C-alpha positions in Angstrom: -24.4 41.2 -15.9 -24.1 44.9 -15.3 -21.0 45.2 -17.5 -23.0 43.9 -20.5 -25.6 46.6 -20.0 -28.2 44.2 -18.7 -30.4 45.1 -15.8 -29.6 42.6 -13.0 -33.0 41.2 -12.5 -33.8 37.7 -11.3 -34.1 36.3 -14.9 -30.5 37.5 -15.7 -29.2 36.2 -12.4 -31.0 32.8 -13.0 -29.2 32.5 -16.4 -25.8 33.5 -14.9 -26.2 31.1 -12.0 -27.6 28.2 -14.0 -24.8 25.9 -12.7 -25.4 27.0 -9.1 -29.1 26.6 -8.2 -28.2 27.1 -4.5 -26.9 30.5 -5.1 -29.8 31.5 -7.2 -32.2 30.3 -4.5 -30.4 32.4 -2.0 -30.5 35.5 -4.3 -34.2 34.9 -4.9 -34.9 34.8 -1.2 -32.9 38.0 -0.6 -34.8 39.6 -3.5 -38.1 38.8 -2.0 -37.0 40.1 1.4 -35.9 43.3 -0.3 -39.2 43.7 -2.1 -41.0 43.9 1.3 -38.4 46.0 3.0 -39.5 49.5 4.0 -36.9 52.3 3.9 -34.2 50.4 2.0 -31.8 53.4 2.1 -32.0 53.3 5.9 -31.3 49.6 6.0 -28.3 50.1 3.7 -27.0 52.8 6.0 -27.3 50.5 9.0 -25.5 47.7 7.2 -22.6 50.0 6.1 -22.4 51.3 9.7 -22.2 47.8 11.0 -19.2 47.1 8.7 -17.5 50.3 9.8 -18.0 49.5 13.5 -16.7 46.0 13.0 -13.5 47.2 11.3 -13.0 49.8 14.0 -13.4 47.2 16.7 -10.7 45.0 15.0 -8.4 48.0 14.8 -9.0 48.9 18.5 -8.4 45.3 19.6 -5.1 45.2 17.8 -3.9 48.5 19.3 -5.0 47.4 22.8 -3.0 44.1 22.4 0.0 46.1 21.3 -0.5 48.6 24.1 -0.5 45.8 26.7 3.1 44.9 25.7 4.3 48.5 25.1 6.0 51.0 27.4 7.3 54.6 27.3 7.0 56.6 24.1 5.6 53.7 22.2 2.8 53.3 24.7 1.9 57.0 24.3 1.9 56.6 20.5 -0.4 53.6 20.8 -2.8 55.5 23.1 -3.1 58.3 20.5 -3.8 55.7 17.8 -6.5 54.1 20.1 -8.1 57.6 20.5 -8.1 58.1 16.8 -9.9 54.8 16.2 -12.4 55.8 18.9 -13.0 59.1 17.2 -13.6 57.3 13.8 -16.2 55.2 15.4 -17.9 58.2 17.0 -17.7 60.3 13.9 -19.4 57.8 11.6 
């Protein structure tokens, strides 16, 4: 829709999703929710922060799992990596 230079409003989306009324219904519900949302920029920032936090948690879990099986220099390297992921989470 956007690539054709059309504003992505509900009518354009309805046309594009004519074969998927379930998706249009979901888009329409989200549109109506968005119309009543106060401070949409703040909500977007929260949503983006949630995705960053989720990704960092996955990274930390993977490093912790590796750390449980590591020893010596490899363990020290993994501890540094774990600290870096923690600082990513705190910086954002």
